[in-house]
N, C-alpha and C positions, 0 to 999 in steps of 0.2 A: 501427350496425355489427353488433351481435349479431343483429338482425332479418334483415339481409342474409345473414349466415352461415347462419342457420337456413333461409332460402329456398334458398340454394345447396346446403345439405346435402340438402334434400328433392328438389331437381332431380337431384342426383347419384345419390341412392338410386333414383329413378325410372328414370334412364338405365341404371344397373347391373341393375335388375330386368328391364327390357325386353331388355337384352343377354343375360341369363341364359336367357331363353326363346328359344332359337335357333329360327328359322323352320323348319318342315318343308320340306325341299327334296328333290325327287326327283332321282335320278341323271340326268345329261344325256341318257341314252338315252330318257328319258321326257319328250319335248318334243312340242309340237304337230306333228302329221303323222307320228308314229311308226307303225311296223308291229309288231304283236304276233304272236307265233307261235301258229298254230292247233293244236289237237289234243293239246297236252300242258300240264302245269302251267306257269304263267307267273310267274316271280319278278318282283316290283316292289320297288324298294328306294331308299334315299336316306339323308339325315341329318336329325337333330332333336336337341332337348335330351334329356339322360339322363332316363329315366323318363317321357317324354312319350308319351301315347297317340296312335297314328297309325291312321287308318281310311282304307282305299282302297275306293272304290265304282266298280264298272264293270259296265254292263248290269244284270243281276239279282243281282250278287254284292256283298257287303260284308264285308271282311276287316279285322280290327284286330290291332295288336300294340303293344308298348311298346318305345320306343327304349332301347338299351343301348350304352354307350360311344359315344354320339353317332350310332349307326347303327340303321336299322330295315329289315326286309324282310318282305313278305307274299307269299303265293303264291295266284294265281287258279286256279280249276279250268279244265280245258281249254275252249277257246273255238272257235266255228265261224267260218269265213271270212266277212267282211262289213265294214260300216262305210260312212261315217265315224261314229265314236262319240266320246263325251266321258268322261274319267276324272276323278273328284274325289278328291283326297287331302287329308284334314283332320287337323290337329293343333291347336296354338294358333292357327294360321292355316289358310287353305284355298287349295289350288292346283287349278286346273282345267286339264286337258290336253285339247285339242280336236283334231278332225279325225284321230282315231286309226283305223287300219285293222287288221283281223285277217286274216292270210294266212300266207305262208311267208317266213322270214328266212334269208338266206345270208351267210356271211362270205366276203369276197374279200381274199386276203392273198398276200404273197410279196415279191419284189424288183421290179426296174425294169420287167420285162415285164408284171407285174400293175399296177404304178403308172402305166404308159404311158397317157397321157390321151387321151380320146376325140377331142379337137381335133387330134391328131397322126395319126389313122388315114387310110388312103386314103379319098377321097370324104367327108372329114370335114364339109364344109359342108352337104351334103345330109343326111347322117346326123343331124347336130345339129338341123337345121331340122325333121326328122321325128320328133324324140325326145319330144315332149310326151305324157305319160301320167300322169295323177293317181293311178293305182293302182300305179305303180312309185315307190318312195321310196328316197332315198339318204342315207347317213350316212357321213361321211368322218372317220376318226380322225386327228388331226394327229400329225406326227412328234414323238416323245419317246423319248430314250434315257436311261435312269436306272437306278441300282443298287438302288433300293427301290421296291416297288409303289406305283402311284398308282391311285386308285379312281374317277376320273371323267375324261372327255375333254371338252375345250373344243370342242364341236361340237353340231350340231343336225340334225334330219331335214329334207330338202327333197323336194318333189315333182319328179319327173324332167321336165326340159324344157330348152330352149336356154339358159336363164340359169343352170342348175345342173349340167348333165351334162357340159359341155365339159371340165371339170377332173377329172372322175371317171374311174375305171379303165375303160378301153375293154373289156377282156375281161369284166369284171364287168357292164358295161352290156349287152353283147350276150348274155351268159348270161341276165340278168334279162329282157331283151326277148323272148328265145325262150320262156322259161317263161311269161311273160305271154300270149303269143300262143297257146300250147298249152293253158294251164290256166284262163285267165280268172279268176284269183284275185289279190288283192293280193300283191305281192312287195316285200320290203325287202332292200336290199343294204347291208352294212356293210363299207366298204373300210378295211383297216388294212395298209398296205404301205409299203416303203421300199427304194429302189433300192440295189443293191450290197451287200445284207445277207445274211449266212449263216444257216443254219437254227439254229445254236446261239444266236444272238441272240434267237430266238423261242421258246426253251426255258428252263424254269426251272431253278434250281440243283439242286433235289432230284432231278429227272429225269436231269440230266446226271451228277450224283454217283453215282446208283444203277447206272450201267452202266460197266463197266471200260473199254470202248472210248471212251466219250464223256467220262468223268471228267477225263482229262488236258486237255481243252479249257479247263477252268476256270483252269488255270495258264498255258496258252498264250495265251489271249485273256481276260485277267482283266477282269471287269466294270468298266466305267469310264463315269461320267456323260459324256454327249455323244458317245460313240463308238458308233455304231450297229452296228459290226462286232464288238464284244466280246460275251461270253456274257451271256445273260439280260436284257439291257437293254431289248430291244423287247418281250419277254414282260412285263416290269414296266411299261413305259411305254405300250404300245399294244395289249396283250391283256387285262391285268388290268382296265383301265377298262371293258371291255365284258363282263366275266364277272360273273354267269352268265346273261346275257341269253338268253332262250329262242330257239333256232335250229332250222332243218332240217338244215344242214350247212355245209361249207366247200369253196370252190374255192381252189386254190393254184397259183401259177406262180413257181417259184424253183429255184435250183440252180446258176446260173452262178457265184455267189460261192464255192460249195463244190467246183467242178470240180477244182482242184488237190489236193483232199483227198477225191476221189470214193470211195476204198475205205472210208474211215471214214463217209462219207455213207450207205453201205449199212446201217449201224447207226443213225447219227444221225437219219436221216429217220423211220424207224419209231419211234424214241424220242420225237421231237418230236410225231408224230401221237398217240401214246399219252399224252403229257403234256397235250396240248390236251383230249383226251377225258376224262381224269381231272379236269382243271381245270373243265370245264363240268359234269360230273356228269350227262350225258345219255346215258351208254353209248357204244357204238361208232357215233356219228353218221357220216353219209356224209362222206368226205374224198376229193374228186376233184381231180386235179392234172394239170399240163401237162408233158409230156416236153420237154426242151430242143430248140429248133429248130436246124437246121443253121447253123453260123457258123464262119468261119475259113478256113484254107487248104484248097484243093481238091487232093487227093492222087491221083496216077495209080497209085501203088503202095501196097501194104498198109503201114500204120503203126500204132504204138500211140498212144492218144489219151486225154487227160484227159476230154474231153467225151463220148467214147464210153463210158468207164467210168461217168461220172455218169448217162448215159442208162440204162446197164445197172442201176445201183443203183435208179433210179426204176422200171424194169421189174420188178425183183425185188420192190420194195415193192408194186406193183400185184398181184403174184401171192401174196405172203406176208402182207400186212396186211389184216385183215378190212374189209369194206365200203369198199373203195377202188376207184377206176377212174382210168385214165390216158388223157389225150387225146394222141395221136401227131400231130405237126405237121411231119413231114419234108418235106411239100409246101408249107409256108408259112414257110420260113426265108429268110434273105438272107446268103450267105457274107460279104458286105462290111459288114453292119450287125447288131450284136447285138440291135437292137430292130426286128424286122420290123414293117411298118405294117399287115399284114393280120390284124387281131384278131377280125373277125367270125367267120371259120371256127373260131377257137380257142374263142370263147365258145359257138358252136353245138355243137361237139363235146363240151364239158363239159356243156352242157344236154342233149344226147342221152343222156349217161350218167345224168343225174338223171331224165330222163323215163322211161328204161327201168327203172332200179333203184329209185328212190324212188316214182315215180308210176305204175309198172307199165304203161306204154304199150308197145305192141308195135312198138318201133322199134329198128333196129340202132344200136349205139353204139361198137363197137370193131372193129379190123382183125384180120387174121390174127395169131395168137399162137403162137410156136414151142412145140411139144409134145414131139417126140422125134426122134431120128435113128437110122437104120439104115445100115450100110455093106455094099455089095455090090461087091467088087472095088475098082475105082478110083472108084466113085460113092457119094456120100452121098445118102440119101433122107430128106428132112425132112417131117415131118407137122405140121399146124397145127390149133389150135382156131379157131373162128369162121370156118371155111371150108367149111361144109356146102353152100353154093350155088356153090362153086368159087372159084378164084383167078384173078387176071388181072394182066398186066403193062401198065402205062400207058406205051405206047411199043412199039417193035418187038421188044425182048427185055429180059429182066431185067438189072438193073444193081446194082452195089454188093456183090457177093459175093466172099469170099476163103475159102481153104481151106488147111489145114496137115496134115501127117502127124504122127507121134509126136515128131518133132524140134521141133514148134511153129513152124516157119518158114512164114510165110504167103505165098501166091501169089494173084494174081487168078484168079477161077474163072468158068467158064461155068455158067449156071443156066437151067433150063427148067421150065415148069409141066406136070405130068402129073396131071390131075384136081384133087384137093385136096392134092397134094404138090409139092415142088420137088426136082428132081434137080440135084446140084451136083458138078462135077468140074474137074480141072485136069491137063494133061499132065505138070506138074511134081510131082504128088503121086500116088504109086502106090496108097496106101491112106489115105484121109482119116481124120483123128482129130478135127479141130475145124473147124467152119464158122462164119464170122462174116458178118453182114449189116449194112451201113451202119456199119461200125466205123471211123469217123474223125470229125474235128471237123465237117465239112460234107458229110455223105453225099449222094450223088446216087442215089436209090433209087426203085423204082417197083412194088413188090409190093403189091397191094390185094386185098380180097375183092370179090365182086360187089355188095355194098352200098355200095361206094365209100369204104371206110375203109382207110388205109394200115397196113401191118405195122410194128411197132416194130423198130428195130435190135436185134440180139441176138448173143450168143455161145452156141454149143451146149455149151461147157465153161467152168468157172470156173478159168481159168488164172491164174497169178500176175499181180496187178494192178500196173501202172506206178505208181499212186499209193499203193501200200502202203508205209508208212514204218516 
């Protein structure tokens, strides 16, 4: 009996000793097929036993560190585009990560119109059949709404193709496909999106608390596990797991859930962008987003509109927040469906912004942008940026214009193009004070520049907002 006890004790001691040496495990972002960001310092991290030495070898680099509190991180020096390569991570055990590429990594985030799957787009069968591209890689963060940060996502990288892309974000796919065709470098797309979710769910507590406009949200939508519409829970569950993976930038399609609170979104959206940039620690990285598509009631007379105010909040962010760009899609909405199926033009317009601003290609990427208004008698003369080659109306005459005098009572207006300006008037308004364009839920508008990009809806004056509470 004593001999058996001694054997049992030896076995138990061995088991406990092995358990104490926790295997070196890289974060789930570092799996076979991953894309590493080129051109900047690349963090690589994971878990291991306290005090365990961890060495990461990649190409001609070898970097070591010691695990503390069960975690480790090293940084690789900037890498050049290429691959496939193998990374070796060694501690008490050795992990090999194969088929790695080096290129550009983009985050694809937002609510349902970003989450909208490729299999649901128009002409999906052909699009999916033609999607094979081993140099385009996909990582899909699963849904998780939680009040405390989690540091790893239950996901892996996949090569783009019919078996992997049909469930991926359509806008993200078309964005990545366009970059691949123009740049011929590896592209990695990380999708982290959830339908019906507001921007405050994607923002951390510290950032919300620091701004007096957004701080009340923490009491109005108290963080709650499992509730994706409450504050901070998607930041904790779907952004923290991919921080601080080295990236080029972010594309974002969201806002529908915040339309009833559009006035506060004017502040909240820039707060969220700033929060992400601080969290990544990569400076003011590119943040390109989609303005809401037309949806809802078609109005023949001027109205106030939550969706118009949300679009205006987005437009103002594109003007006031550094290194941003906005894709206008007034020509690809569906008044009867909040999820329009035409996602390729959306991805392509986001890609145009990236090609122009990040990759310095000589390509147009934005439509006419309201600059200033002058009044001469009963006419308002509007000037625009991004109209140096002239303006045009797609159709017989301009549509979607309203004008008001000092009483702020709006009337439908006539509008005509004169060179790079628009002249607006109405017989009901003797002296214009405010002009609005596309100011309704589902605007029917047709002002473009000669490069084929539509003008954003706008108001020439910041009147009291319907959604101000």
